[in-house]
Each structure stands twice: as C-alpha cells, then as structure tokens.
KEKE-3310 file (N, C-alpha, C; in steps of 0.2 Angstrom, whole numbers, plus 5000, padded with zeros to 4 digits):
npx = (5317:5321:5314:5307:5311:5301:5306:5312:5310:5298:5299:5288:5278:5275:5286:5297:5293:5294:5308:5313:5307:5313:5326:5325:5321:5332:5342:5338:5338:5351:5357:5351:5356:5370:5369:5364:5375:5385:5379:5379:5393:5397:5389:5395:5408:5406:5401:5412:5420:5413:5412:5425:5440:5444:5457:5467:5461:5456:5445:5438:5443:5438:5432:5423:5425:5418:5419:5411:5405:5403:5413:5422:5433:5444:5448:5461:5468:5461:5466:5479:5479:5475:5486:5497:5494:5495:5509:5514:5509:5496:5479:5469:5463:5450:5454:5447:5438:5444:5438:5439:5444:5441:5441:5430:5422:5421:5412:5406:5401:5390:5381:5389:5399:5393:5388:5400:5406:5398:5402:5410:5425:5442:5450:5467:5475:5468:5460:5447:5430:5423:5411:5416:5416:5418:5430:5442:5442:5441:5454:5463:5460:5452:5456:5464:5475:5482:5496:5506:5515:5527:5523:5533:5541:5544:5556:5565:5562:5561:5551:5539:5523:5509:5494:5488:5499:5505:5503:5510:5523:5526:5526:5537:5547:5563:5567:5561:5569:5581:5595:5596:5606:5607:5596:5597:5600:5590:5580:5584:5584:5570:5566:5571:5564:5551:5554:5556:5544:5536:5541:5536:5523:5525:5530:5518:5509:5517:5515:5504:5509:5515:5518:5513:5502:5499:5491:5493:5485:5491:5496:5503:5508:5508:5522:5534:5550:5564:5572:5577:5569:5553:5551:5539:5536:5532:5528:5526:5518:5527:5528:5525:5534:5540:5546:5552:5554:5547:5548:5540:5545:5542:5546:5544:5548:5563:5576:5575:5574:5563:5548:5536:5539:5539:5529:5529:5528:5536:5535:5545:5551:5556:5560:5563:5572:5569:5572:5585:5596:5604:5608:5609:5594:5585:5574:5560:5550:5535:5525:5508:5492:5479:5463:5457:5464:5469:5477:5484:5497:5513:5519:5534:5547:5557:5572:5581:5595:5595:5606:5609:5604:5592:5594:5593:5584:5588:5583:5568:5558:5540:5531:5521:5508:5503:5510:5503:5495:5502:5499:5486:5487:5494:5484:5477:5473:5481:5491:5484:5488:5490:5499:5505:5511:5522:5528:5539:5543:5558:5573:5585:5600:5600:5599:5587:5572:5559:5544:5536:5521)
npy = (5062:5071:5069:5081:5081:5078:5087:5098:5115:5123:5136:5150:5157:5170:5175:5174:5184:5195:5197:5199:5211:5219:5219:5224:5237:5243:5244:5254:5265:5266:5269:5281:5289:5289:5296:5308:5312:5314:5324:5334:5336:5340:5352:5360:5361:5368:5380:5384:5388:5398:5408:5411:5421:5434:5437:5429:5417:5409:5403:5416:5420:5429:5445:5450:5459:5468:5474:5488:5481:5469:5459:5448:5450:5445:5451:5453:5452:5463:5475:5473:5476:5490:5495:5492:5500:5513:5513:5513:5525:5525:5523:5511:5495:5484:5467:5459:5466:5479:5490:5505:5504:5507:5512:5518:5516:5502:5488:5479:5462:5454:5443:5433:5432:5425:5414:5407:5405:5394:5384:5367:5362:5354:5349:5354:5345:5333:5330:5329:5335:5351:5365:5381:5391:5386:5379:5385:5386:5372:5367:5374:5372:5359:5349:5333:5330:5342:5353:5354:5360:5354:5354:5358:5367:5379:5377:5373:5362:5356:5350:5346:5342:5331:5334:5323:5315:5322:5319:5307:5310:5320:5312:5305:5315:5322:5334:5339:5333:5338:5347:5363:5371:5367:5372:5385:5395:5395:5399:5412:5419:5418:5426:5438:5442:5443:5454:5464:5465:5469:5482:5491:5492:5497:5509:5515:5516:5524:5536:5542:5549:5560:5577:5585:5580:5578:5577:5575:5575:5567:5566:5555:5559:5555:5556:5558:5553:5561:5554:5543:5532:5535:5533:5529:5538:5543:5557:5567:5583:5596:5595:5599:5595:5593:5606:5606:5604:5592:5578:5564:5551:5540:5525:5513:5496:5500:5496:5491:5493:5494:5493:5487:5475:5465:5455:5456:5468:5481:5493:5506:5518:5534:5545:5562:5575:5592:5605:5616:5611:5614:5604:5586:5578:5566:5554:5543:5531:5523:5513:5511:5503:5514:5522:5523:5515:5505:5493:5480:5480:5475:5481:5490:5496:5510:5520:5535:5547:5563:5573:5585:5598:5593:5579:5562:5548:5530:5520:5511:5496:5497:5490:5479:5467:5458:5456:5458:5468:5479:5482:5486:5498:5505:5506:5517:5535:5543:5540:5539:5545:5546:5557:5555:5565:5566:5575:5577:5586:5594:5595:5608:5609:5596:5582:5584:5575:5565:5557:5549:5542)
npz = (5427:5441:5457:5468:5486:5501:5511:5505:5502:5493:5482:5481:5468:5470:5479:5470:5461:5469:5472:5459:5456:5466:5462:5449:5453:5459:5450:5440:5450:5453:5441:5439:5450:5445:5433:5438:5446:5436:5429:5438:5440:5427:5427:5437:5432:5420:5426:5433:5422:5417:5427:5430:5433:5422:5420:5427:5425:5435:5448:5458:5474:5484:5483:5468:5454:5440:5423:5414:5404:5409:5411:5421:5435:5448:5464:5467:5454:5448:5456:5453:5439:5440:5447:5438:5427:5434:5436:5423:5419:5412:5406:5414:5407:5403:5401:5392:5384:5382:5387:5397:5414:5432:5449:5451:5439:5438:5446:5460:5459:5467:5466:5458:5467:5478:5472:5468:5480:5484:5476:5474:5481:5482:5496:5499:5507:5511:5500:5501:5497:5498:5501:5494:5503:5516:5515:5518:5532:5536:5530:5538:5552:5555:5547:5546:5540:5538:5538:5552:5567:5579:5597:5604:5598:5602:5609:5600:5591:5575:5568:5556:5550:5545:5554:5561:5564:5574:5587:5590:5586:5596:5607:5606:5605:5606:5611:5623:5633:5632:5639:5648:5643:5630:5624:5626:5616:5607:5615:5619:5606:5604:5615:5611:5600:5606:5614:5605:5599:5610:5612:5603:5607:5620:5617:5611:5622:5630:5624:5630:5641:5636:5633:5623:5610:5593:5577:5559:5544:5529:5512:5501:5486:5468:5458:5444:5439:5432:5424:5410:5410:5416:5431:5443:5458:5475:5485:5500:5505:5513:5531:5548:5563:5579:5579:5566:5548:5538:5526:5518:5508:5495:5486:5472:5471:5472:5468:5456:5438:5430:5436:5431:5426:5435:5445:5459:5471:5480:5492:5496:5509:5514:5528:5528:5534:5532:5536:5544:5557:5573:5582:5584:5579:5587:5582:5584:5575:5569:5558:5558:5557:5553:5557:5544:5536:5522:5521:5530:5542:5548:5562:5565:5575:5572:5571:5570:5569:5565:5559:5551:5539:5527:5529:5526:5532:5532:5518:5521:5520:5517:5530:5526:5529:5520:5505:5493:5496:5492:5478:5480:5487:5477:5467:5470:5468:5476:5491:5507:5523:5541:5551:5567:5580:5594:5608:5621:5636:5635:5643:5645:5635:5632:5620:5608:5607:5599:5594:5581:5575)
capx = (5317:5322:5308:5309:5310:5296:5308:5314:5305:5296:5298:5282:5279:5275:5292:5301:5291:5296:5315:5314:5305:5318:5332:5323:5320:5338:5346:5336:5340:5359:5358:5349:5361:5375:5367:5364:5382:5388:5376:5382:5400:5397:5387:5401:5414:5403:5400:5419:5423:5410:5413:5432:5443:5447:5465:5471:5457:5454:5439:5439:5443:5435:5428:5423:5423:5416:5419:5404:5402:5401:5418:5423:5440:5445:5450:5469:5470:5459:5470:5485:5478:5476:5493:5501:5492:5498:5516:5515:5505:5491:5473:5468:5458:5448:5458:5443:5435:5448:5435:5443:5441:5444:5438:5423:5418:5420:5407:5406:5396:5388:5378:5394:5403:5389:5388:5407:5407:5395:5405:5414:5433:5445:5455:5474:5478:5465:5457:5439:5427:5419:5410:5422:5415:5420:5436:5448:5441:5443:5461:5467:5457:5450:5459:5469:5481:5485:5503:5507:5522:5527:5521:5540:5544:5547:5563:5569:5560:5559:5547:5533:5520:5502:5491:5486:5505:5509:5503:5515:5529:5527:5527:5544:5551:5569:5568:5559:5573:5587:5597:5595:5612:5606:5591:5597:5601:5583:5576:5587:5581:5563:5565:5573:5558:5546:5556:5555:5537:5533:5544:5531:5517:5527:5530:5511:5507:5521:5513:5500:5513:5519:5516:5509:5501:5495:5491:5492:5483:5495:5495:5509:5506:5512:5526:5538:5557:5566:5576:5575:5563:5550:5548:5534:5538:5527:5531:5521:5520:5531:5524:5529:5534:5546:5549:5556:5550:5549:5544:5540:5546:5541:5548:5541:5554:5568:5582:5573:5574:5556:5544:5531:5541:5539:5522:5530:5529:5538:5535:5551:5550:5561:5559:5568:5572:5570:5575:5591:5596:5611:5610:5605:5587:5584:5567:5558:5544:5532:5519:5502:5486:5474:5456:5455:5470:5467:5481:5487:5504:5517:5522:5541:5550:5563:5575:5587:5597:5595:5612:5610:5598:5591:5596:5588:5584:5590:5576:5565:5552:5534:5530:5514:5507:5502:5514:5498:5492:5506:5495:5480:5489:5496:5479:5473:5477:5486:5491:5483:5490:5490:5505:5504:5517:5521:5534:5539:5547:5565:5577:5590:5607:5600:5597:5579:5569:5552:5541:5531:5518)
capy = (5068:5070:5072:5085:5078:5082:5092:5103:5120:5124:5143:5152:5162:5177:5176:5175:5190:5201:5197:5202:5218:5223:5220:5229:5244:5245:5246:5261:5270:5267:5273:5288:5292:5290:5301:5315:5314:5316:5331:5339:5337:5344:5359:5363:5362:5374:5386:5386:5391:5405:5413:5412:5428:5435:5438:5423:5411:5405:5405:5421:5418:5434:5450:5449:5465:5468:5481:5490:5476:5463:5454:5447:5450:5444:5457:5453:5454:5470:5480:5473:5480:5497:5497:5492:5506:5518:5513:5515:5531:5524:5521:5503:5493:5477:5462:5456:5471:5485:5496:5508:5502:5511:5510:5522:5513:5495:5487:5472:5457:5450:5436:5429:5430:5420:5407:5404:5402:5388:5378:5363:5362:5349:5351:5352:5340:5326:5329:5329:5340:5355:5371:5385:5396:5382:5375:5388:5383:5365:5366:5377:5370:5353:5343:5329:5330:5348:5353:5358:5359:5351:5359:5359:5371:5385:5376:5372:5357:5359:5345:5349:5336:5330:5335:5317:5312:5326:5316:5302:5313:5323:5307:5303:5320:5322:5341:5340:5330:5341:5351:5370:5374:5365:5376:5392:5400:5396:5403:5419:5422:5419:5432:5445:5444:5446:5461:5469:5466:5473:5489:5495:5493:5501:5516:5518:5517:5529:5542:5545:5553:5565:5584:5587:5575:5581:5573:5579:5571:5568:5562:5553:5560:5552:5560:5554:5555:5565:5550:5540:5528:5539:5529:5532:5539:5547:5562:5571:5590:5597:5595:5601:5591:5594:5612:5606:5603:5585:5575:5557:5550:5532:5522:5506:5492:5505:5494:5488:5498:5494:5489:5484:5469:5461:5454:5457:5475:5483:5500:5508:5524:5538:5551:5566:5582:5598:5611:5616:5610:5615:5598:5580:5576:5558:5552:5536:5531:5516:5513:5507:5504:5519:5521:5523:5511:5499:5488:5477:5481:5472:5487:5489:5502:5513:5526:5538:5553:5568:5578:5591:5599:5588:5573:5557:5541:5525:5518:5506:5494:5498:5483:5476:5460:5454:5459:5459:5475:5485:5484:5489:5505:5509:5507:5523:5541:5545:5536:5544:5542:5551:5557:5557:5567:5567:5579:5577:5592:5592:5599:5612:5606:5589:5581:5584:5568:5565:5551:5549:5536)
capz = (5430:5448:5461:5474:5492:5505:5515:5501:5502:5486:5481:5478:5462:5473:5481:5464:5458:5473:5471:5453:5457:5469:5457:5444:5455:5461:5444:5438:5455:5453:5435:5440:5454:5441:5429:5442:5448:5430:5427:5443:5439:5421:5428:5441:5427:5416:5430:5434:5416:5416:5432:5432:5432:5415:5420:5430:5423:5440:5452:5463:5481:5488:5480:5461:5450:5433:5419:5412:5399:5413:5411:5428:5438:5455:5467:5466:5447:5447:5459:5449:5433:5441:5449:5432:5424:5437:5435:5416:5417:5407:5409:5415:5403:5404:5397:5387:5379:5382:5390:5403:5421:5437:5455:5450:5434:5440:5452:5463:5457:5473:5464:5457:5473:5482:5468:5468:5487:5485:5472:5478:5480:5485:5501:5497:5511:5511:5494:5502:5493:5503:5498:5495:5509:5522:5514:5522:5539:5536:5529:5544:5558:5556:5542:5550:5536:5538:5540:5558:5570:5586:5602:5607:5593:5606:5612:5594:5587:5568:5565:5552:5547:5546:5561:5564:5566:5579:5594:5590:5586:5602:5612:5605:5603:5610:5613:5630:5637:5632:5644:5647:5639:5623:5621:5628:5611:5604:5620:5618:5600:5606:5620:5608:5596:5610:5617:5599:5598:5615:5612:5600:5612:5626:5614:5610:5629:5633:5621:5635:5646:5632:5635:5617:5605:5588:5571:5553:5538:5523:5506:5496:5479:5463:5453:5439:5439:5425:5420:5403:5412:5420:5436:5448:5466:5479:5490:5503:5506:5520:5537:5554:5569:5583:5577:5560:5542:5536:5520:5517:5501:5494:5479:5471:5468:5471:5465:5449:5433:5427:5441:5428:5423:5440:5448:5466:5472:5487:5493:5501:5510:5518:5532:5526:5537:5527:5539:5547:5565:5576:5585:5581:5581:5587:5581:5583:5571:5567:5554:5561:5553:5556:5556:5537:5533:5518:5521:5537:5543:5554:5565:5567:5577:5568:5575:5566:5572:5559:5561:5548:5535:5521:5531:5525:5535:5528:5515:5524:5516:5521:5533:5524:5532:5514:5500:5488:5497:5488:5472:5482:5488:5471:5463:5472:5465:5481:5497:5512:5530:5546:5555:5574:5583:5602:5610:5628:5638:5634:5648:5641:5634:5630:5613:5607:5605:5598:5591:5576:5574)
cpx = (5317:5316:5311:5307:5305:5299:5311:5309:5304:5295:5291:5283:5279:5282:5297:5299:5294:5304:5316:5312:5310:5324:5331:5323:5327:5342:5344:5338:5348:5360:5356:5354:5368:5375:5367:5371:5386:5385:5379:5389:5401:5395:5392:5406:5412:5403:5407:5422:5420:5411:5421:5434:5445:5454:5469:5467:5456:5448:5441:5439:5439:5430:5429:5421:5422:5417:5412:5401:5401:5406:5421:5431:5440:5448:5458:5471:5467:5463:5477:5485:5479:5483:5498:5500:5495:5505:5518:5512:5500:5485:5472:5462:5456:5452:5454:5441:5438:5444:5439:5439:5445:5440:5431:5419:5416:5415:5408:5400:5394:5385:5384:5398:5399:5389:5395:5408:5403:5397:5409:5421:5436:5450:5462:5477:5475:5461:5449:5436:5422:5417:5415:5422:5418:5427:5442:5448:5443:5451:5465:5466:5456:5453:5464:5475:5485:5492:5503:5514:5521:5526:5528:5544:5547:5554:5567:5567:5558:5554:5541:5530:5513:5500:5490:5493:5508:5509:5509:5522:5531:5529:5534:5549:5557:5570:5566:5564:5580:5589:5596:5600:5611:5601:5591:5597:5594:5579:5578:5584:5573:5561:5566:5567:5552:5547:5555:5548:5534:5536:5539:5525:5519:5527:5523:5508:5510:5519:5508:5503:5516:5515:5511:5508:5497:5495:5490:5490:5487:5493:5502:5506:5510:5516:5530:5545:5558:5571:5573:5569:5559:5547:5544:5537:5533:5531:5525:5523:5524:5526:5528:5528:5541:5549:5553:5551:5552:5545:5545:5540:5545:5543:5545:5547:5560:5574:5581:5571:5566:5551:5538:5533:5541:5531:5523:5532:5531:5538:5541:5550:5556:5558:5564:5567:5574:5573:5581:5591:5603:5613:5606:5598:5586:5576:5565:5551:5542:5526:5514:5496:5481:5467:5453:5460:5467:5471:5484:5494:5507:5521:5530:5543:5556:5565:5581:5589:5599:5600:5612:5604:5598:5594:5591:5589:5585:5583:5574:5559:5546:5532:5523:5514:5506:5505:5509:5495:5496:5502:5489:5481:5490:5490:5475:5477:5482:5485:5490:5485:5490:5496:5504:5510:5516:5528:5533:5544:5554:5569:5582:5596:5606:5598:5589:5577:5562:5550:5536:5528:5514)
cpy = (5067:5073:5076:5081:5082:5087:5098:5109:5122:5132:5144:5157:5169:5179:5178:5182:5196:5202:5200:5209:5222:5224:5225:5236:5247:5247:5253:5267:5271:5271:5280:5292:5294:5296:5308:5317:5317:5323:5336:5341:5342:5351:5363:5365:5368:5380:5389:5390:5398:5410:5414:5419:5429:5436:5432:5417:5406:5407:5410:5418:5423:5438:5448:5456:5464:5475:5482:5485:5469:5457:5454:5447:5449:5450:5458:5455:5461:5475:5479:5477:5487:5499:5497:5498:5512:5519:5515:5522:5531:5523:5513:5501:5486:5472:5459:5461:5478:5491:5499:5506:5506:5509:5513:5518:5505:5494:5480:5468:5452:5443:5431:5427:5424:5413:5404:5401:5396:5382:5374:5364:5357:5352:5349:5347:5333:5325:5328:5335:5344:5361:5376:5390:5393:5379:5378:5385:5376:5364:5369:5374:5363:5347:5339:5328:5337:5348:5357:5357:5356:5356:5361:5364:5377:5383:5373:5366:5359:5355:5348:5343:5336:5331:5328:5313:5316:5323:5311:5305:5316:5318:5305:5308:5321:5329:5342:5337:5333:5346:5358:5373:5372:5369:5383:5397:5401:5400:5411:5422:5423:5425:5438:5447:5446:5453:5466:5470:5471:5480:5493:5497:5497:5508:5519:5520:5523:5536:5546:5550:5559:5572:5586:5581:5578:5576:5577:5574:5572:5564:5561:5553:5557:5557:5555:5557:5558:5560:5547:5536:5533:5535:5533:5533:5543:5551:5566:5579:5591:5598:5597:5596:5592:5601:5611:5604:5596:5583:5568:5555:5542:5530:5515:5502:5497:5503:5491:5494:5499:5490:5485:5477:5463:5461:5456:5464:5476:5490:5502:5516:5527:5543:5555:5573:5587:5604:5610:5615:5611:5609:5592:5580:5569:5557:5545:5536:5524:5517:5508:5508:5509:5517:5520:5519:5506:5493:5486:5478:5477:5478:5485:5496:5504:5519:5529:5545:5558:5573:5585:5592:5594:5581:5567:5551:5536:5522:5512:5503:5495:5491:5481:5469:5456:5458:5461:5466:5481:5487:5488:5497:5509:5510:5514:5529:5543:5540:5540:5540:5548:5551:5560:5559:5568:5570:5579:5583:5590:5597:5603:5608:5598:5588:5580:5577:5569:5558:5552:5542:5536)
cpz = (5438:5452:5467:5481:5496:5509:5512:5501:5494:5486:5478:5472:5465:5475:5475:5461:5462:5472:5464:5453:5460:5465:5452:5446:5457:5455:5441:5443:5454:5446:5436:5444:5450:5436:5432:5444:5442:5428:5431:5441:5432:5422:5432:5436:5422:5420:5431:5428:5415:5421:5434:5430:5425:5414:5421:5428:5428:5444:5457:5470:5486:5483:5472:5458:5443:5430:5417:5407:5403:5413:5419:5430:5445:5458:5466:5459:5446:5450:5455:5443:5434:5443:5443:5428:5427:5436:5428:5414:5412:5410:5409:5411:5404:5399:5391:5381:5378:5384:5396:5409:5426:5443:5455:5445:5435:5446:5454:5460:5463:5471:5462:5463:5477:5478:5468:5475:5488:5481:5476:5476:5484:5491:5499:5501:5510:5505:5495:5499:5498:5499:5499:5501:5516:5521:5518:5529:5540:5535:5535:5550:5559:5552:5546:5546:5535:5541:5547:5561:5577:5591:5606:5603:5596:5608:5606:5590:5580:5565:5562:5549:5548:5553:5565:5566:5572:5585:5595:5590:5593:5608:5612:5604:5608:5614:5621:5635:5636:5638:5643:5642:5632:5620:5622:5622:5607:5609:5620:5612:5601:5610:5616:5603:5600:5613:5611:5598:5604:5615:5609:5604:5618:5623:5614:5617:5632:5630:5626:5640:5643:5633:5629:5612:5599:5582:5565:5547:5532:5518:5502:5489:5474:5459:5449:5439:5432:5422:5413:5404:5417:5426:5441:5455:5469:5484:5493:5503:5512:5525:5543:5559:5572:5582:5570:5554:5540:5530:5520:5510:5500:5487:5478:5468:5467:5467:5458:5444:5431:5432:5438:5426:5429:5443:5456:5467:5479:5487:5498:5502:5514:5522:5531:5530:5532:5530:5543:5555:5567:5580:5583:5584:5581:5587:5580:5579:5570:5563:5557:5557:5557:5555:5549:5533:5528:5518:5529:5537:5549:5557:5567:5569:5574:5572:5570:5569:5566:5562:5558:5543:5529:5522:5529:5529:5530:5525:5519:5520:5521:5523:5532:5526:5526:5508:5494:5489:5494:5482:5474:5484:5482:5466:5465:5469:5470:5487:5503:5519:5535:5550:5562:5577:5590:5604:5618:5630:5638:5639:5643:5641:5633:5623:5612:5605:5604:5595:5586:5575:5568)
residu = (UNK:UNK:UNK:UNK:UNK:UNK:UNK:UNK:UNK:UNK:UNK:UNK:UNK:UNK:UNK:UNK:UNK:UNK:UNK:UNK:UNK:UNK:UNK:UNK:UNK:UNK:UNK:UNK:UNK:UNK:UNK:UNK:UNK:UNK:UNK:UNK:UNK:UNK:UNK:UNK:UNK:UNK:UNK:UNK:UNK:UNK:UNK:UNK:UNK:UNK:UNK:UNK:UNK:UNK:UNK:UNK:UNK:UNK:UNK:UNK:UNK:UNK:UNK:UNK:UNK:UNK:UNK:UNK:UNK:UNK:UNK:UNK:UNK:UNK:UNK:UNK:UNK:UNK:UNK:UNK:UNK:UNK:UNK:UNK:UNK:UNK:UNK:UNK:UNK:UNK:UNK:UNK:UNK:UNK:UNK:UNK:UNK:UNK:UNK:UNK:UNK:UNK:UNK:UNK:UNK:UNK:UNK:UNK:UNK:UNK:UNK:UNK:UNK:UNK:UNK:UNK:UNK:UNK:UNK:UNK:UNK:UNK:UNK:UNK:UNK:UNK:UNK:UNK:UNK:UNK:UNK:UNK:UNK:UNK:UNK:UNK:UNK:UNK:UNK:UNK:UNK:UNK:UNK:UNK:UNK:UNK:UNK:UNK:UNK:UNK:UNK:UNK:UNK:UNK:UNK:UNK:UNK:UNK:UNK:UNK:UNK:UNK:UNK:UNK:UNK:UNK:UNK:UNK:UNK:UNK:UNK:UNK:UNK:UNK:UNK:UNK:UNK:UNK:UNK:UNK:UNK:UNK:UNK:UNK:UNK:UNK:UNK:UNK:UNK:UNK:UNK:UNK:UNK:UNK:UNK:UNK:UNK:UNK:UNK:UNK:UNK:UNK:UNK:UNK:UNK:UNK:UNK:UNK:UNK:UNK:UNK:UNK:UNK:UNK:UNK:UNK:UNK:UNK:UNK:UNK:UNK:UNK:UNK:UNK:UNK:UNK:UNK:UNK:UNK:UNK:UNK:UNK:UNK:UNK:UNK:UNK:UNK:UNK:UNK:UNK:UNK:UNK:UNK:UNK:UNK:UNK:UNK:UNK:UNK:UNK:UNK:UNK:UNK:UNK:UNK:UNK:UNK:UNK:UNK:UNK:UNK:UNK:UNK:UNK:UNK:UNK:UNK:UNK:UNK:UNK:UNK:UNK:UNK:UNK:UNK:UNK:UNK:UNK:UNK:UNK:UNK:UNK:UNK:UNK:UNK:UNK:UNK:UNK:UNK:UNK:UNK:UNK:UNK:UNK:UNK:UNK:UNK:UNK:UNK:UNK:UNK:UNK:UNK:UNK:UNK:UNK:UNK:UNK:UNK:UNK:UNK:UNK:UNK:UNK:UNK:UNK:UNK:UNK:UNK:UNK:UNK:UNK:UNK:UNK:UNK:UNK:UNK:UNK:UNK:UNK:UNK:UNK:UNK:UNK:UNK:UNK:UNK:UNK:UNK:UNK:UNK:UNK:UNK:UNK:UNK:UNK:UNK:UNK:UNK:UNK:UNK:UNK:UNK:UNK:UNK:UNK:UNK)
# end
C-alpha cells in the first residue's frame, strides 16, 4: 500500500461531511423549483382553458361579459353576437346555453378581467414572457425586436425592421443623400395629407365666426327593405338645416347581399335633401366623435352640391378608426348622433352655403 507523503494534505472527516451536505441540499432545491415551475405552467394552462371566451376560445384582451348562467364572452365576440342578431332580426343567444343575451341582461365580470390581466403571455417579437396588462406596452415601446421604420421615412425610405437594427440602417441609409428633385414627389404627397387633415380643423375653428350655430339630436332607427332578403338599413326622421329638410340614411355592407355571411362590417351613409330648392345648395360636412359617441372616428371633410329635390349625396363609408366598432354600433337598438349646423350670412344672388358637423 502506498504511503501518503508528509506534504500531502489529509482531508478531514468534517470537510467531507460538509461537501456531501451541500450537494444533498442542492438536489432537493433544484427538484422543488422544477416541480413548482411545472405546477405553475399547468395552473396557467388550466386557467387559460377556464377563462377563455366561449365564442373565439381565446383569452379576452379587455372587457369580459357573461350571460345569466355565467358563460364568458370577450367584448368583441359579445358585440358581434348582438350585431348578427340585429342583422337577422332575431334575439341574440349565448353560444353555450342558448339563453337570451342583451346589453341589459349580460354583465361585466371584473374578477375574470383582473385574473386574465395577470396571466403570462409571450411577446410576439422576442418571445419573452410578461403579464398581459404590461405586454402591449412592451411590444409597442420597449421591445428591441419590435418592428419599426426608418426616421427618414418622411422622405421616402421604405425600410421596416427590428428596432435594434434601426440605428445601423439609419447610419447607412441613402435617402438623406438624395437630391431634392428625387424626394419632391414624396414631400408633395406628405404635404397633401397634412393639408387635408388641417382643412377639417380649420372648418371647426371657422364655425366660431358663423352667425347661427344650432344642433339637433337624431337617431338612426333600424328598418327592413321590402326585397326578398330583408336587409337591415337605418334612417333618421326629417330634420331642418339651412331652411331645408334633410335625412341621413345608412346601410350595412351595401354591396353585399347578406351581411351576416361576413365578419367584416362596413356602415355606408348618405345625406339626402328632401325639400325643393330653386338653386344649388352646397354643403360641407364631417363626422366627429361627440360627447356621447361610442366609436372613435377618422374625421374626413365631405362636400356636395344638392341641385334639386330628393337629391342624394354619393354614398360614403362611415370613417371608423377601428372597423370592429361597426358591430358595437349595430349592437344598439338605434344609433344616436348629434347634428350641428352653422349658417353664415349669405349675400343676395349668391349660392347658399352651409356646414354640417
């Protein structure tokens, strides 16, 4: 047997015992963390299946509604069900238990909304996991992999890419070195869009100089056509503006035979002159979100010359900022809006002009 030299350290039994104890302690802790992670993942998966929408089978992004029996629906699907029932002239029902649902019988479930907002979700750009209530801010503001554009986009650069690559691209971007003639078309289009946007605000400010400003609360009430397919349309009662009688009429998916066959809804409206006129009436109008409006709008300035009685302005799409808001409007019994009219003093022998907001 070989003998140990005098210079070789002799390990003590206490040291061996300490090493063994640390190793034995680390293994249970690692196992415990692994088990806890698996339990959490299973719990999140189970909660996701319990709290999902009964229609789209996905976790709600915002408001959560429930029928009288407690079945959950996200806000988008809830308004879609109500809109579909309105288009079919039927009562809306819960997709699970078929109990009748409406804005008065259904209720918000705040506990589910708060629970869903705390569940983890992956960022669509970097796959990191965040609570749902902070995920949108991360994806739009802080994620380095979010898709962004070049800061020279205003002069025509079409580049789109991850945010962390934007600096390198902008340093090598060729658009800042182009001549003025090369970017003049892009700048002209940019100026045209800005001019169109400013025209609306100029009109609203110009209303303050008008001699008479009045408003009328109106309702777009639902009716049915007399065709084979009883399509839904909306129409207001007659109202007075600029000494004439007017009507606003609205259609849903005007060029589609059956709007219930499409998940995309578009509301098209017409301004109609109902009274007789001896000279053309030039009217400018725009849709704006009022104090009681339910949907955000992208205001657009429109103009039409009404030359004779029963003249119709060309059909125009209601400029909704979010197309999903069409279902929100259709889910109501009637669409309420306010007509503001302004009339400036018109000299004799000139064409009458007025503005409707």
